[in-house]
C-alpha positions as CSV (number, residue, x, y, z in Angstrom):
1,M,11.8,9.1,-5.5
2,R,15.5,8.6,-4.9
3,Y,16.8,8.5,-1.4
4,Q,20.3,8.3,0.1
5,L,20.5,6.1,3.1
6,A,20.2,9.0,5.6
7,E,17.0,10.1,3.8
8,L,15.6,6.5,3.8
9,V,16.2,6.3,7.6
10,A,14.3,9.6,8.1
11,V,11.3,8.8,5.9
12,S,10.8,4.9,7.0
13,G,11.9,5.2,10.6
14,F,14.1,2.3,10.5
15,S,17.8,2.8,11.7
16,V,20.8,2.5,9.5
17,D,22.0,-0.9,11.1
18,T,18.3,-2.3,10.7
19,I,18.2,-1.4,6.9
20,R,21.7,-3.0,6.5
21,Y,20.8,-5.9,8.3
22,Y,17.6,-6.7,6.2
23,Q,19.8,-6.1,3.1
24,S,22.3,-8.9,4.5
25,I,19.4,-11.5,5.0
26,G,17.9,-10.8,1.6
27,S,14.8,-9.2,3.1
28,L,15.5,-5.8,1.4
29,H,17.1,-5.8,-2.2
30,P,20.5,-3.9,-2.5
31,P,20.4,-0.1,-3.6
32,I,21.8,1.3,-6.9
33,H,25.3,2.5,-6.5
34,E,26.4,5.8,-8.1
35,G,30.0,6.0,-7.4
36,R,30.5,5.7,-3.7
37,L,26.6,6.8,-3.1
38,A,24.0,4.0,-2.4
39,I,20.8,5.4,-4.0
40,Y,17.4,3.8,-2.8
41,D,13.9,4.2,-4.2
42,D,10.1,4.0,-3.4
43,S,10.5,0.2,-3.8
44,H,12.8,-0.1,-0.8
45,L,10.5,2.3,1.3
46,D,7.5,0.1,0.3
47,R,9.3,-3.0,1.3
48,L,10.4,-1.7,4.7
49,R,6.8,-0.7,5.3
50,L,5.9,-4.1,4.3
51,I,8.3,-5.6,6.7
52,R,6.9,-3.4,9.5
53,S,3.2,-4.3,8.8
54,M,4.1,-8.2,8.8
55,S,5.8,-7.4,12.2
56,A,3.0,-5.8,13.6
57,K,0.7,-9.0,12.7
58,G,2.9,-10.8,14.9
59,L,5.1,-12.8,12.2
60,P,8.5,-13.5,13.4
61,L,11.6,-12.3,11.6
62,K,12.4,-15.7,10.5
63,V,9.1,-16.0,8.9
64,I,9.2,-12.5,7.2
65,S,12.9,-13.3,5.8
66,T,11.7,-16.4,4.4
67,L,8.6,-14.8,2.8
68,L,10.7,-12.0,1.6
69,A,14.0,-13.5,0.7
70,K,15.8,-13.7,-2.7
71,G,14.5,-10.7,-4.7
72,E,11.8,-8.4,-5.0
73,H,8.2,-9.8,-5.3
74,P,6.0,-6.8,-4.2
75,Q,2.6,-8.2,-5.8
76,S,3.3,-11.6,-4.2
77,D,4.3,-10.1,-1.0
78,R,1.2,-8.1,-0.5
79,A,-1.1,-11.1,-1.8
80,L,0.5,-13.3,0.7
81,L,0.3,-10.7,3.5
82,L,-3.5,-10.1,2.8
83,A,-4.1,-14.0,3.2
84,I,-2.2,-14.1,6.2
85,E,-4.0,-11.1,7.6
86,K,-7.4,-12.7,6.9
87,E,-6.3,-15.7,9.0
88,T,-5.1,-13.5,12.0
89,T,-7.7,-12.4,14.6
90,A,-7.6,-8.7,15.4
91,S,-5.8,-8.0,18.5
92,C,-7.7,-6.2,21.2
93,Y,-6.5,-6.8,24.9
94,T,-3.7,-5.5,26.8
95,A,-1.9,-8.0,29.3
96,A,-3.7,-6.4,32.3
97,E,-7.1,-6.7,30.6
98,L,-6.3,-10.4,29.7
99,A,-5.2,-11.2,33.4
100,K,-8.4,-9.4,34.7
101,M,-10.6,-11.5,32.3
102,L,-8.8,-14.9,33.5
103,G,-8.8,-13.9,37.0
104,V,-5.0,-14.5,37.2
105,P,-1.9,-12.5,38.3
106,R,-0.5,-10.2,35.6
107,T,2.9,-11.7,36.1
108,L,1.4,-15.3,35.2
109,I,0.5,-13.9,31.7
110,G,4.2,-13.3,31.3
111,L,5.1,-16.8,32.3
112,V,2.6,-18.2,29.8
113,E,3.6,-16.2,27.1
114,R,7.3,-17.1,27.4
115,S,6.1,-20.8,27.4
116,G,4.8,-20.4,24.0
117,L,1.2,-20.9,24.9
118,L,0.4,-17.3,24.3
119,E,1.9,-15.0,21.7
120,A,1.3,-11.3,21.9
121,L,1.2,-9.1,18.9
122,R,3.2,-5.9,18.8
123,Q,1.5,-3.0,17.5
124,E,2.6,-0.2,15.4
125,D,2.9,2.2,18.4
126,G,4.9,-0.5,20.3
127,S,2.0,-1.6,22.6
128,I,1.6,-5.3,23.3
129,R,-2.0,-6.6,22.6
130,Y,-3.6,-10.3,22.6
131,S,-6.4,-11.6,20.3
132,E,-9.5,-13.3,21.2
133,A,-7.9,-16.4,20.1
134,E,-5.3,-16.1,22.8
135,V,-7.9,-15.4,25.5
136,Q,-9.4,-18.8,24.5
137,T,-6.1,-20.6,24.4
138,A,-5.3,-19.1,27.9
139,R,-8.8,-20.3,29.1
140,G,-8.0,-23.7,27.8
141,A,-4.8,-23.9,29.6
142,L,-6.5,-23.0,32.9
143,K,-8.6,-26.1,32.6
144,F,-5.5,-28.2,33.0
145,V,-4.6,-26.3,36.1
146,K,-8.2,-26.7,37.5
147,R,-7.5,-30.5,37.0
148,G,-4.7,-30.4,39.4
149,I,-1.7,-30.2,36.8
150,P,1.0,-27.9,38.5
151,I,1.2,-24.6,36.3
152,R,4.9,-25.0,36.2
153,K,5.0,-28.4,35.0
154,L,2.4,-27.3,32.4
155,L,4.6,-24.5,31.2
156,G,7.7,-26.6,31.1
157,L,5.8,-29.0,28.8
158,A,4.6,-26.1,26.6
159,L,8.3,-24.8,26.4
160,R,9.6,-28.2,24.9
161,H,6.5,-28.5,22.6
162,D,7.0,-24.7,21.5
163,R,10.5,-25.5,20.3
164,A,9.5,-28.5,18.6
165,V,6.6,-26.7,16.7
166,R,8.7,-23.8,15.7
167,K,11.1,-26.0,13.9
168,S,8.5,-27.8,12.1
169,V,6.8,-24.5,11.2
170,D,10.0,-23.1,9.8
171,D,10.3,-26.3,7.7
172,A,6.8,-26.1,6.5
173,I,7.5,-22.3,5.5
174,D,10.5,-23.3,3.6
175,L,8.5,-25.9,1.6
176,F,5.6,-23.4,0.8
177,N,8.0,-20.8,-0.3
178,D,10.2,-23.2,-2.5
179,Y,7.3,-25.2,-4.1
180,V,4.0,-23.0,-4.1
181,R,5.2,-19.3,-3.9
182,K,7.8,-20.1,-6.4
183,S,7.3,-22.6,-9.3
184,G,9.6,-25.5,-7.9
185,R,13.2,-25.4,-8.6
186,R,13.0,-23.1,-11.5
187,Q,12.4,-20.5,-8.8
188,V,9.9,-18.6,-11.1
189,D,7.3,-16.6,-9.2
190,A,3.7,-17.9,-9.2
191,D,0.9,-15.8,-9.6
192,P,0.2,-13.7,-6.6
193,E,-3.4,-14.4,-6.3
194,Q,-2.8,-18.3,-6.7
195,V,-0.2,-17.9,-3.8
196,A,-2.6,-16.3,-1.7
197,E,-5.4,-18.9,-2.5
198,A,-3.1,-21.7,-2.0
199,F,-2.3,-20.3,1.6
200,R,-6.0,-20.0,2.4
201,E,-6.5,-23.6,1.3
202,L,-3.5,-25.2,2.9
203,L,-3.6,-23.6,6.3
204,P,-6.7,-25.3,7.5
205,V,-5.5,-28.6,6.0
206,V,-2.2,-28.4,7.9
207,T,-3.8,-27.4,11.1
208,A,-6.2,-30.4,10.8
209,L,-3.3,-32.9,10.0
210,V,-1.3,-31.6,12.8
211,A,-4.1,-31.8,15.4
212,H,-5.3,-35.3,13.9
213,H,-1.7,-36.5,14.3
214,F,-1.1,-35.3,17.8
215,Q,-4.5,-36.7,19.1
216,R,-4.0,-40.0,17.3
217,V,-0.6,-40.5,18.8
218,L,-1.6,-39.2,22.3
219,V,-4.5,-41.6,22.5
220,A,-2.7,-44.5,21.2
221,R,0.0,-44.1,23.8
222,A,-2.2,-43.4,26.5
223,L,-4.2,-46.7,25.8
224,R,-0.9,-48.6,25.4
225,R,0.0,-47.5,28.9
226,L,-3.3,-48.6,30.5
227,K,-3.1,-51.9,28.7
228,R,0.4,-52.4,30.0
229,G,-0.6,-51.5,33.5
230,K,-3.5,-54.1,33.3
231,E,-6.1,-51.2,34.1
232,H,-8.7,-53.1,32.4
233,R,-11.7,-50.9,33.7
234,A,-9.8,-47.7,33.0
235,L,-8.9,-49.1,29.5
236,E,-12.4,-49.8,28.7
237,I,-13.7,-46.4,29.7
238,A,-10.8,-44.5,27.9
239,S,-11.3,-46.4,24.8
240,R,-15.1,-45.6,24.6
241,A,-14.2,-41.8,25.5
242,A,-11.5,-41.9,22.7
243,S,-13.9,-43.0,19.9
244,D,-16.5,-40.5,21.0
245,L,-13.9,-37.5,20.9
246,R,-12.4,-37.7,17.6
247,L,-11.5,-34.5,16.1
248,R,-13.7,-33.3,13.1
249,L,-11.1,-32.3,10.7
250,R,-11.4,-29.1,8.4
251,W,-10.6,-30.0,4.9
């Protein structure tokens, strides 16, 4: 079907400003112009619905824009979205339910979310939900608190870590987009199923590499501090514990 801008707004549920913004950043391809009229079609409506679906899965606009930028790739978009969805645990808990399960005040959930330790998923109806994975993350964070680390100190560290991680993630997405989703510098679209398979294969590898690097640096620097402080007994115990707790990497 053909749509003028007002008609596309009506059927898509997106505002005029939002549609124009998506066009300006390359997430939505330009309409055909007939004189002074901008004419859209079903491919534009499909793309808007895809953006909404990606957003509902918790993907930030930066990620969505990177995945959908520079042209129209409907088959690749859907294949990659399907792969992302398979790696995303279904969201099922409200903030109030999460606070009750953890035995913490509701306001603390908001603080933890803003720190980057939790990331809520916005649903199609506008409601906010948390996945089972987020529940496990929050329980892990509470173990630090039970060990005596002040919650605000922990959240401050989490905020700094979150900023660094998001920059690395954006760079990783750019690499995937330029060299896997498109065939190198020629910018030729790769086969959609191959793109999805590459995502499924590389995600656990990247996760393992990042976790391994963090653990290796953390252990090495902690042992170095103990050695500098001549804490020989603590160093002996820590060295033994470190060798017992090596991560099992998933390749």
